[in-house]
N, C-alpha and C positions, 0 to 999 in steps of 0.2 A: 504493500500499500506507499502508496508518493501521496504527502499530504503539501498545500501550498497554505503557509498561515500566511494571508497573503496582509502587510505590512505597509502603511502610509508613514509620512513623517507627522511628528507630534502624534507619535502613537503611544498606547497605554501598556508598558510593559507588563503588567500583569495577564493582559489578553494574550498577545503574542507568544512570552516567553515561557507561563504555566503550559498552556496547553502542549507546547511543542514539546517540553520536558517528559512532561506523560507518556504522550504520543512516542517519542525516541525512547520509552521503553519497551519497545516494542521490536527492536531494530534487531535483535536476535531471529525474528521473524519474516525480515524482511520488508520491515516497516523505518522511515526516514519523513521528518517535518521539517520541509524549510521553511527560513526566513523567505518571503517574495515578495517582491516591492518593485515600483515602476522605476526609479532612482538606484546607483551603484549604492549611497547610502542613505540613512533615514535616523531621526534623530529626536526621540522620545520628548512626551512632553515633559518627564523631568529630564531632559539635555544630555539623555546616554544614545550615543550614535553607535550606530552598527551597520557592518557591510551584510549585505544581502546576501541571498545563497542561492537564488533563482530569481531571474526577469520575470516581470511583468507577464509574460506568454506561458510560463507553466502551468500558470492557471488555467489554460485547457487541456493540456494532458493528464494533469493532476485525477488522482482518482480521488482526491476530495480535499477540501477547499473550506479553511476557518478566514471569515472576514473580521478579525479585531477591530476595537474602536479606539477614539484619538481625540485631537481636540480640532482637530482641521474634519472629521468626517464630512460634515456640512458642506465647507467648499468640494469635498472631494464629490460627495453626493449630487453634486451645483453643476458637475463639468461635466459636460456628453463625450467630447472627446474622451474621456479617461474611461467612463462608463463605456464605452462604445469597445475598448479593452479586454473588457474583464470578461471574457466568452465563461458562460457554467452551461453547463450540463444537467439541470436534475435526475434525468431520465439514467444517466451513467455515473454521476457524482455523487457522494456524501457533499451536501453543503451546510454549510455551518457559520452565524454568524451571533457575534457577542456586543452587547450594549450599542453603543450608537454606528456598528456593522451591519444594524438591522435594517440603518436607514438607506443603505449601498443594497442591501437585497431589496428593499422594498423599492427603488429607482428603478430597479433590475426588471420590477416586478415576479418577484419569486415569492411571495410572500400575498398575492393578492387574494383577498376572498377566506384566508387564514387568519388564526390568532398571531398573535407574535408577542416576543417578548426582549424587553429593551432597557436603558437604565431611565432614569428616574428625568435626569436631563434631556435625553433625548425623545423622551415620549410623546411628548409635546408636537415635533415635526415630524415624527413617524405617523402620527393621527393627523396629520395635515396631509398627509403622503398616501391618506384614505386605507391606512391598516390599521385591525381592531388591536390594540394592544392591553395584555391580559396582565394581573398581577400574582406573576407566577416568575420564578429563576428558569425557567425550560420549558421547551416544549418544541415538538417535532409534528412536520405533515410527511410521511410519506421518505425523501430522502433530504429532506430539507428542514435546519432544526434553528431557532435561535435561545439566545441566554440574555435574562439580566442580572448585571451586579458584575463587578469585577473580578469576583472572588466562586463566579461559576464558570468558572474553565474546569476548571475538573470533571462537570458535566458534558459539557460539549466533547472532551475526552473521554471520558464511559461508555459516553453514546453511541461515536465511531466505533470506537474498540469491541464493544458487544454488537454492534453493526457485522466490525469485517474481521473480527479475530474470535468474538464468542464471549459467552460467560465468566468463565474461570479468568480470561484476561484483563479481562476492563474491573473484576476486585482486584486483583493481583496488581494490577497499575495504580488505583488506588491507594491498596494498602501498601503500597512502597511509598507513595507522598506522603499519605496522612498521617499527622502526630502521632509522637509515642503514646501510648495509653488511651487512647481515642480513634486506634483505627479500627475497629471494628464497626465502630459507631461511624465512622467516617464511611465506607464502605456500604453500609447499608443505609446510607442514606441518601448518599449516588446514586447506588441502583434501585434505589422504591422511588428515585425523582426520573429516572433515563426510563427506566424498565416498560412502564404504560405506554410508551411508546414507538414501543419495538414487538411489532410481529413476529410469533415462531419465525415464521418461513423465511424469514427478515436477520435473521442472526445466518452467519456465514460458517461458521464453525463451531464444533460445542464446546 
């Protein structure tokens, strides 16, 4: 599974790095999450500059895509030329967005007619785009998922792993990153949140 973690200038570190780190726990199974950006370097909302691992064109090739949030998302969502370069295929790819990344999905028409999650700051803009925002940390419809809140990253990762590598792999990945002394509770919470949105036939492995 090759995953594009779509990361724009002004990005939120918790969105891009936490999800990527959890997903990369499956490297032995052939999974890799790549920081994917339209420019060679991007600087986070807190001034951390990183080099991209993949160009924006990788989004069209990836098996899965996560769109993170950031302080410039409204500007990005209004850039028609940039949006035209984000080529997503929900029939083939797992697609997820977190917080203001949901606004990008809304502009791309990928959450039309279904509820979506986002952060409280972004909610008015997503509603303005014609999407119903629900008071929940996670929601998925088929191959498209959204999450609200910086610390919802593990839910997106757990959902992707559950869909692509199975229940035990998802539990193991969350267990590894969860705080000591709270691991079982974190695993139970994550699985309780994402499992209702995954049909038995959608899990690709035991």
